[in-house]
C-alpha positions as CSV (number, residue, x, y, z in Angstrom):
1,M,17.0,-2.7,1.1
2,P,19.0,-1.9,3.9
3,S,21.8,-4.0,5.7
4,H,20.0,-2.7,8.7
5,A,16.8,-2.2,10.0
6,T,15.5,1.1,10.6
7,T,13.9,2.1,14.3
8,T,10.4,2.1,12.9
9,V,11.1,-1.3,10.9
10,L,12.2,-2.8,14.2
11,I,9.4,-1.6,16.3
12,A,6.8,-2.7,13.8
13,L,8.1,-6.5,13.4
14,V,9.0,-7.1,16.7
15,G,5.8,-4.9,18.1
16,W,3.5,-6.9,16.3
17,I,3.5,-10.2,18.1
18,P,2.1,-8.1,21.9
19,L,-0.1,-5.9,19.1
20,T,-1.7,-9.1,18.2
21,I,-1.8,-10.4,21.7
22,I,-3.7,-7.3,22.8
23,F,-5.7,-8.1,19.8
24,F,-6.9,-11.3,21.5
25,A,-8.0,-9.4,24.4
26,L,-9.7,-7.5,22.7
27,F,-12.1,-8.9,20.5
28,S,-13.1,-12.6,19.5
29,S,-10.3,-14.6,18.7
30,R,-11.0,-15.4,15.2
31,R,-11.3,-11.3,14.9
32,A,-8.2,-11.1,16.6
33,M,-6.8,-13.9,14.3
34,L,-8.0,-12.4,11.2
35,L,-6.3,-8.6,12.4
36,G,-3.0,-10.3,13.3
37,M,-2.9,-12.4,10.2
38,I,-4.2,-9.6,7.3
39,G,-2.9,-6.7,9.3
40,G,0.7,-8.4,9.3
41,W,1.0,-9.0,5.6
42,L,-0.7,-6.1,4.2
43,F,1.0,-3.4,6.3
44,L,4.5,-4.9,8.2
45,P,8.0,-3.6,5.8
46,V,9.6,-5.9,3.9
47,Y,12.4,-6.9,5.2
48,V,14.1,-10.0,7.1
49,I,15.7,-10.5,10.6
50,K,18.5,-13.4,10.0
51,L,18.6,-15.5,13.6
52,K,20.6,-18.7,14.9
53,A,19.5,-21.5,14.8
54,V,15.7,-20.3,13.9
55,P,13.9,-19.4,10.8
56,E,14.8,-15.8,9.7
57,Y,11.8,-13.1,11.3
58,S,9.5,-11.3,8.4
59,K,6.2,-10.4,8.1
60,L,5.7,-13.8,7.1
61,T,6.9,-15.5,10.6
62,A,5.8,-12.2,13.0
63,A,1.8,-12.4,12.1
64,S,1.7,-16.2,12.5
65,Y,3.5,-16.6,16.0
66,G,1.5,-13.5,17.2
67,V,-1.6,-15.4,16.2
68,L,-0.2,-18.2,17.7
69,L,0.8,-17.0,21.1
70,G,-2.9,-15.2,20.7
71,T,-4.8,-18.4,21.0
72,M,-2.6,-20.1,23.2
73,I,-3.3,-17.6,26.1
74,F,-6.9,-16.8,25.2
75,D,-8.3,-19.7,23.6
76,W,-5.9,-22.9,24.5
77,E,-9.1,-25.0,23.7
78,R,-9.1,-24.9,20.1
79,I,-5.3,-26.3,19.7
80,L,-6.5,-29.2,22.0
81,H,-9.6,-30.2,19.7
82,F,-7.1,-30.2,16.8
83,K,-6.9,-33.2,15.5
84,F,-4.5,-34.9,12.6
85,R,-6.0,-36.3,9.6
86,W,-4.9,-38.2,6.7
87,F,-5.5,-35.3,4.6
88,D,-2.8,-33.5,6.2
89,I,-0.1,-36.0,5.6
90,P,0.7,-33.6,2.3
91,M,1.7,-30.7,4.2
92,L,3.2,-33.1,6.7
93,C,5.9,-33.8,4.2
94,W,6.6,-30.2,2.9
95,C,7.5,-29.6,6.2
96,V,9.8,-32.7,6.8
97,T,11.3,-33.6,3.7
98,P,14.5,-30.7,4.4
99,F,15.7,-33.3,6.8
100,I,16.2,-35.9,4.6
101,T,17.7,-33.2,2.0
102,S,20.1,-32.4,4.8
103,I,21.1,-35.8,5.4
104,E,21.3,-36.8,1.9
105,N,23.8,-34.0,1.3
106,G,25.9,-34.6,4.1
107,L,25.3,-31.1,6.1
108,G,24.1,-32.9,8.9
109,W,20.7,-33.3,11.3
110,Y,21.3,-29.8,12.7
111,D,21.1,-28.1,9.7
112,G,18.1,-30.7,8.8
113,V,16.2,-30.2,11.9
114,S,17.0,-26.0,11.1
115,A,15.4,-26.3,7.7
116,V,12.5,-28.3,8.7
117,I,11.2,-25.7,12.0
118,Q,11.7,-22.9,8.8
119,N,9.5,-25.3,6.8
120,S,6.9,-25.7,9.4
121,V,7.0,-22.0,10.9
122,L,6.8,-20.2,6.8
123,W,4.2,-22.8,5.5
124,G,3.2,-25.5,8.5
125,L,2.2,-22.8,11.0
126,P,-0.5,-20.7,9.0
127,Y,-1.4,-24.0,7.7
128,F,-2.3,-24.9,11.0
129,L,-3.9,-22.2,12.2
130,G,-6.2,-21.7,9.1
131,R,-7.1,-25.5,10.4
132,I,-8.3,-24.5,13.9
133,Y,-9.6,-21.7,12.8
134,F,-11.6,-22.1,9.6
135,P,-13.4,-25.8,10.0
136,D,-17.1,-25.3,8.4
137,W,-18.4,-22.7,5.5
138,E,-19.7,-20.2,8.2
139,S,-16.2,-20.0,9.2
140,F,-14.8,-19.4,6.1
141,K,-17.4,-17.1,4.9
142,E,-15.1,-14.9,7.1
143,L,-12.1,-15.5,6.3
144,G,-13.4,-14.6,2.5
145,I,-14.7,-11.3,4.6
146,G,-11.4,-10.4,6.1
147,I,-9.6,-10.9,2.7
148,I,-12.3,-8.6,0.8
149,I,-12.1,-5.9,3.8
150,G,-8.0,-6.1,3.1
151,G,-8.6,-5.0,-0.1
152,I,-11.0,-2.2,0.6
153,I,-8.2,-1.0,2.3
154,Y,-5.6,-1.5,-0.3
155,I,-8.0,0.6,-2.7
156,P,-6.7,3.9,-1.7
157,L,-3.0,3.1,-1.3
158,C,-2.8,1.2,-4.9
159,L,-4.4,4.5,-6.4
160,I,-1.7,6.7,-4.5
161,E,1.3,4.7,-5.7
162,I,-0.6,4.5,-9.6
163,R,-0.6,8.3,-9.4
164,L,2.5,9.2,-7.3
165,S,5.0,5.7,-8.0
166,P,5.4,3.6,-5.1
167,Q,6.5,5.8,-2.3
168,L,4.6,4.7,0.8
169,H,7.0,1.4,2.4
170,K,10.0,4.0,2.0
171,M,7.6,6.7,3.2
172,V,6.6,5.0,6.7
173,Y,9.9,2.3,6.9
174,G,12.7,4.3,5.0
175,F,13.7,2.0,2.1
176,S,11.8,0.4,-0.8
177,Q,11.0,-2.9,-1.0
178,G,12.3,-3.6,-4.5
179,A,13.8,-2.1,-7.7
180,F,12.4,1.0,-9.1
181,N,12.7,0.2,-12.9
182,E,10.2,-2.9,-12.4
183,T,7.3,-0.9,-10.9
184,K,6.9,0.9,-14.6
185,R,4.4,-0.4,-16.3
186,M,2.1,0.7,-19.9
187,G,3.5,4.1,-19.7
188,G,2.5,4.7,-15.8
189,Y,3.5,3.0,-12.3
190,R,2.9,-0.7,-10.9
191,P,2.2,-0.2,-6.4
192,M,3.6,-2.3,-4.2
193,V,2.3,-0.6,-1.5
194,F,3.9,-2.7,1.9
195,L,4.1,-5.7,-0.2
196,Q,7.2,-7.4,-1.8
197,H,6.2,-6.2,-5.2
198,G,3.6,-5.3,-7.8
199,L,3.1,-9.1,-8.7
200,A,2.0,-9.4,-5.3
201,V,-0.1,-6.6,-4.9
202,G,-1.7,-7.8,-8.3
203,M,-2.6,-11.0,-6.8
204,W,-3.8,-10.1,-3.7
205,M,-6.3,-7.7,-5.3
206,N,-7.2,-10.1,-7.8
207,S,-7.8,-12.5,-4.5
208,A,-9.9,-9.9,-3.1
209,T,-12.1,-8.8,-6.3
210,L,-13.0,-13.0,-6.9
211,C,-14.2,-13.6,-2.6
212,A,-16.4,-10.2,-3.5
213,L,-18.2,-11.2,-7.2
214,W,-18.6,-14.2,-5.9
215,M,-20.1,-13.2,-2.8
216,W,-22.0,-11.1,-3.9
217,Q,-23.2,-13.2,-6.9
218,T,-24.4,-16.0,-4.6
219,K,-26.0,-13.2,-2.3
220,A,-23.5,-14.0,0.6
221,V,-22.8,-10.6,1.3
222,K,-25.3,-8.1,0.0
223,T,-23.7,-5.0,1.8
224,L,-20.6,-4.1,3.5
225,F,-19.9,-1.0,5.4
226,T,-23.3,-0.1,4.1
227,V,-22.3,0.1,0.7
228,P,-24.0,-2.3,-1.5
229,M,-21.8,-5.4,-2.8
230,I,-21.6,-4.6,-6.2
231,V,-20.3,-1.2,-5.6
232,W,-17.4,-2.4,-4.2
233,V,-16.9,-5.4,-6.7
234,G,-16.6,-2.6,-9.5
235,I,-14.4,-0.5,-7.6
236,L,-12.0,-3.9,-6.6
237,F,-12.4,-4.9,-10.1
238,V,-11.0,-1.5,-11.4
239,T,-8.3,-0.9,-9.0
240,T,-7.2,-4.2,-9.9
241,V,-7.0,-3.6,-13.7
242,L,-4.7,-0.4,-13.0
243,C,-2.6,-2.2,-10.9
244,K,-1.2,-3.5,-13.9
245,S,-0.3,-7.1,-13.5
246,T,-0.8,-9.2,-16.7
247,A,-0.7,-12.6,-14.9
248,G,-3.4,-11.4,-11.8
249,M,-5.8,-9.9,-14.3
250,A,-5.2,-13.4,-16.7
251,F,-5.9,-15.2,-13.3
252,L,-8.9,-13.2,-12.7
253,A,-10.1,-13.8,-16.1
254,A,-9.9,-17.4,-15.5
255,G,-11.0,-17.2,-12.1
256,I,-14.8,-15.7,-13.2
257,G,-14.4,-18.2,-16.3
258,I,-14.4,-21.2,-13.7
259,L,-16.6,-19.9,-11.4
260,Y,-19.7,-19.0,-14.0
261,S,-18.8,-22.2,-16.0
262,I,-19.7,-24.0,-13.2
263,K,-23.1,-22.1,-12.7
264,F,-24.3,-22.2,-16.1
265,T,-23.1,-25.5,-17.0
266,R,-22.4,-27.6,-13.5
267,L,-19.4,-28.7,-15.1
268,P,-15.4,-28.5,-13.9
269,I,-13.8,-28.7,-16.9
270,L,-12.1,-25.3,-16.7
271,L,-11.4,-26.1,-12.8
272,L,-9.8,-29.6,-13.4
273,G,-7.8,-27.9,-16.9
274,V,-6.6,-24.9,-14.6
275,I,-5.7,-27.4,-11.2
276,A,-4.1,-29.6,-14.1
277,V,-1.6,-27.1,-15.9
278,A,1.1,-26.7,-13.0
279,P,1.5,-30.2,-12.6
280,V,1.5,-31.1,-16.3
281,Y,3.8,-27.9,-17.6
282,M,6.5,-29.2,-14.4
283,T,6.8,-32.4,-15.6
284,V,6.9,-31.8,-19.5
285,R,9.6,-29.1,-18.5
286,A,11.7,-31.4,-16.2
287,Y,11.4,-34.4,-18.7
288,S,12.3,-32.0,-21.4
289,I,15.1,-30.5,-19.2
290,D,16.6,-33.6,-18.1
291,E,17.3,-34.6,-21.6
292,H,19.4,-31.7,-22.3
293,K,21.1,-31.5,-19.4
294,D,24.4,-31.5,-20.9
295,E,23.6,-28.9,-23.8
296,I,22.2,-26.6,-21.2
297,A,25.2,-26.4,-19.1
298,A,27.2,-25.4,-21.7
299,T,25.5,-22.5,-22.1
300,V,25.5,-21.3,-18.6
301,G,26.9,-18.1,-18.6
302,G,26.5,-17.2,-23.1
303,E,23.8,-14.6,-23.6
304,H,22.0,-16.9,-26.0
305,A,21.0,-19.6,-24.0
306,V,17.2,-19.5,-24.4
307,G,17.3,-21.7,-27.9
308,E,20.1,-23.8,-26.8
309,P,18.6,-25.8,-27.1
310,L,14.9,-25.3,-25.2
311,G,12.2,-22.5,-25.1
312,E,13.0,-20.6,-28.7
313,E,9.3,-21.8,-29.6
314,A,7.8,-20.4,-26.3
315,V,9.6,-16.9,-26.7
316,A,8.6,-16.4,-30.4
317,L,4.9,-16.8,-28.9
318,C,5.5,-14.6,-27.0
319,L,6.7,-11.8,-28.5
320,K,3.5,-11.9,-31.0
321,L,0.9,-12.1,-28.3
322,F,3.2,-9.9,-25.7
323,G,4.9,-7.7,-27.6
324,E,9.0,-7.0,-26.9
325,E,9.2,-5.7,-23.4
326,R,7.2,-8.3,-22.2
327,T,9.2,-10.5,-24.2
328,Q,12.4,-9.9,-22.8
329,S,11.1,-10.9,-19.0
330,F,10.1,-14.3,-20.2
331,E,13.1,-14.8,-22.3
332,V,15.1,-14.4,-19.3
333,R,12.9,-16.4,-17.3
334,V,13.2,-19.3,-19.7
335,R,16.5,-19.5,-19.9
336,S,16.7,-19.3,-15.5
337,E,14.3,-22.2,-15.5
338,N,16.2,-24.3,-18.2
339,Q,19.8,-24.2,-16.3
340,L,18.2,-24.2,-12.3
341,A,15.9,-27.0,-13.8
342,A,19.3,-28.3,-15.4
343,H,20.6,-28.2,-12.4
344,A,18.6,-29.7,-9.8
345,L,17.7,-32.4,-12.0
346,E,21.5,-33.7,-11.3
347,Q,20.3,-33.9,-7.7
348,P,16.9,-35.2,-8.1
349,W,15.0,-36.9,-5.5
350,F,15.4,-34.4,-2.6
351,G,17.5,-31.7,-3.5
352,W,20.4,-29.9,-3.0
353,G,19.2,-28.3,0.1
354,R,19.9,-24.9,1.1
355,W,22.0,-22.2,1.5
356,N,22.6,-21.5,-1.9
357,R,23.3,-24.5,-3.3
358,N,20.2,-24.9,-5.8
359,R,21.9,-22.0,-7.5
360,V,23.3,-21.8,-10.5
361,R,27.2,-20.3,-11.2
362,D,29.0,-19.4,-14.3
363,K,32.8,-19.9,-14.7
364,M,33.9,-16.2,-12.7
365,G,31.9,-17.7,-9.7
366,K,28.8,-15.2,-10.1
367,D,24.9,-15.9,-10.1
368,A,23.8,-17.1,-14.2
369,A,20.7,-17.6,-13.1
370,P,18.3,-15.7,-11.3
371,T,15.1,-17.3,-9.7
372,D,11.3,-16.2,-10.8
373,G,9.5,-19.7,-10.2
374,L,8.4,-20.9,-6.9
375,W,8.4,-24.5,-8.3
376,V,12.4,-24.7,-9.7
377,I,13.1,-23.3,-6.7
378,A,11.3,-25.9,-4.4
379,L,12.6,-28.6,-7.1
380,G,16.4,-27.4,-6.6
381,V,16.0,-27.2,-2.8
382,S,14.0,-30.0,-2.1
383,G,14.0,-32.1,-5.2
384,I,10.9,-34.0,-7.1
385,V,9.5,-35.0,-3.7
386,G,9.5,-32.0,-2.3
387,L,8.1,-30.7,-5.4
388,A,5.3,-33.6,-5.1
389,A,4.3,-32.6,-1.7
390,F,4.0,-28.8,-2.1
391,T,1.9,-29.3,-5.2
392,I,-0.2,-31.9,-3.7
393,T,-0.5,-29.5,-0.7
394,I,-1.6,-26.6,-2.5
395,L,-3.8,-28.8,-5.0
396,M,-5.5,-31.1,-3.0
397,A,-7.7,-28.9,-1.5
398,P,-9.5,-27.6,-4.7
399,L,-9.6,-31.3,-5.8
400,L,-11.2,-31.9,-2.9
401,I,-13.3,-29.4,-2.7
402,W,-14.7,-30.4,-6.5
403,Y,-14.8,-34.3,-5.3
404,R,-16.6,-33.9,-2.2
405,C,-19.3,-30.7,-3.1
406,P,-22.2,-31.0,-5.9
407,L,-21.6,-28.4,-8.4
408,K,-25.0,-27.1,-8.0
409,Y,-24.1,-25.8,-4.4
410,W,-21.3,-24.1,-5.6
411,D,-23.3,-20.5,-6.2
412,H,-24.8,-21.4,-3.1
413,P,-24.1,-18.4,-0.6
414,G,-23.2,-20.7,2.2
415,T,-20.1,-22.4,0.3
416,A,-19.2,-19.1,-1.8
417,A,-16.5,-18.0,-0.1
418,A,-15.0,-21.5,0.3
419,V,-15.3,-22.3,-3.2
420,A,-13.9,-18.4,-3.9
421,M,-10.7,-19.6,-2.2
422,A,-10.6,-23.0,-4.1
423,V,-10.2,-21.7,-7.3
424,L,-7.9,-19.2,-6.1
425,L,-5.6,-21.9,-4.9
426,S,-5.9,-23.6,-8.3
427,L,-4.5,-20.5,-9.9
428,Y,-2.0,-20.0,-7.0
429,M,-0.6,-23.1,-7.9
430,L,-0.5,-21.4,-11.9
431,D,1.4,-18.5,-10.3
432,N,4.1,-20.1,-8.1
433,I,5.1,-21.4,-11.6
434,L,6.1,-17.6,-12.4
435,N,6.9,-16.1,-9.7
436,A,8.3,-16.6,-6.3
437,M,5.7,-15.2,-3.5
438,P,4.9,-17.0,-0.5
439,D,1.3,-15.3,1.2
440,P,0.2,-16.4,4.3
441,I,-3.1,-15.7,3.6
442,F,-3.2,-18.6,1.3
443,T,-1.7,-21.1,3.5
444,V,-4.5,-20.0,5.9
445,A,-7.4,-20.4,3.1
446,L,-5.7,-23.9,2.7
447,G,-5.5,-25.1,5.8
448,G,-9.3,-24.2,6.1
449,L,-9.9,-25.4,2.7
450,T,-8.4,-29.3,3.5
451,G,-10.2,-29.1,6.5
452,I,-13.6,-28.6,5.3
453,A,-13.4,-30.8,2.7
454,P,-13.4,-34.5,3.9
455,S,-16.5,-33.2,6.3
456,I,-18.4,-31.4,3.2
457,R,-20.8,-34.5,2.5
458,A,-22.8,-34.1,5.8
459,Q,-22.1,-30.5,6.2
460,V,-23.7,-30.0,2.4
461,K,-27.3,-31.4,4.0
462,N,-27.5,-28.1,6.6
463,I,-26.3,-25.3,4.0
464,R,-29.9,-25.1,2.2
465,T,-30.5,-23.6,5.3
466,V,-28.0,-21.0,5.1
467,Q,-28.8,-17.3,4.8
468,P,-27.5,-14.3,3.4
469,R,-27.0,-11.6,5.9
470,P,-25.6,-8.0,5.1
471,V,-22.4,-7.1,6.7
472,Q,-22.1,-3.4,8.0
473,A,-18.3,-3.7,9.4
474,M,-16.2,-7.0,10.1
475,P,-19.1,-9.8,10.8
476,A,-18.9,-10.8,15.0
477,M,-16.6,-14.3,15.0
478,A,-16.6,-16.8,17.9
């Protein structure tokens, strides 16, 4: 990534806000919102513009700013109708915890306010937009269709990069967004298109495939662009496989298993099991690492820190299941996680704060542990309190959907999109154990699902009347 942005990069990032406002002038507000958020996430460059006193400006923030301004100009009443509810508390805690962290670490109130603004823009704003734009079953269905269309648009772009190697970002914006050696997988290439990593592309295609599959299965959408939905499901599935993301394929298989197990058994065992994995994993790992903090600290910068004393059995199992190439990557993750979590637990409750204070340095002052999992980053930056708020924020929505929506309605066309996204959010929390790739579309969906869930019991009486309808293009949106 270059130190200075090209003209094309600046035009794209800065110009996205006025372009999104134009969307609001031309289309209905919900359609403009989907165009602004999904379009910005899928096509803006992977570049960060550092700013003073305000959060850094990137594709993550540009789309949200544009949609917020468009809403304020053209649909102000939607904002006025927002009501803060009890289920918004975890997101509020996740956004404001950095202020306490800054005070606890002696960084001052200015740093604390700046950190709160940063978290609020990156997480709180997309969540808020999801709350106001997708408050019921029918509106959430439009979000599901938008995700599917985004996946369909990415199909030819993925296939080009699978064949020719990831080049589109460099061709359009003048630089590659990641290391080229990380794109080589299984004798071919893993596409990155305009996202930050091939893993993010795999997760996006996985999401589009699962939404398409379940909306076809429930007959929520029979055709899209006059093409039968089952055809799109097949093409999306094949493209997702060709993206060569092992984790993405595992998540897709798990999502399909959860949805069909509920359809045929009316039992939530697999869903609740998947939801439980992340909290159990984080608790067990943190406890184990805390017990061996001193031993782990002594291995910083060493070549054989993985099995000293944690991770040896997991690495051996990975070697048997996936081979040497994948084991080396996993080995580095385990070693880094041990060291980062051990350092984080020296300041356990509210973390170390920003400015790379959560990182681990060797005796030469060099970075000794690359950060991969979002969970260990959250633990290091915001501590146990912040990590708990983040985890509850992500997992509360699928839990509420399960608790309030009878399982016999999970394969109903009226609930299909919301149910598919509830499962995807459960899987997204698993992805946060492995990777640190925030996706604003998941956060938008999180806000919508959280708002829908408490009123489900009233809405569920009406979903029997919801009829599937053919979709020729992006549906008309209120």
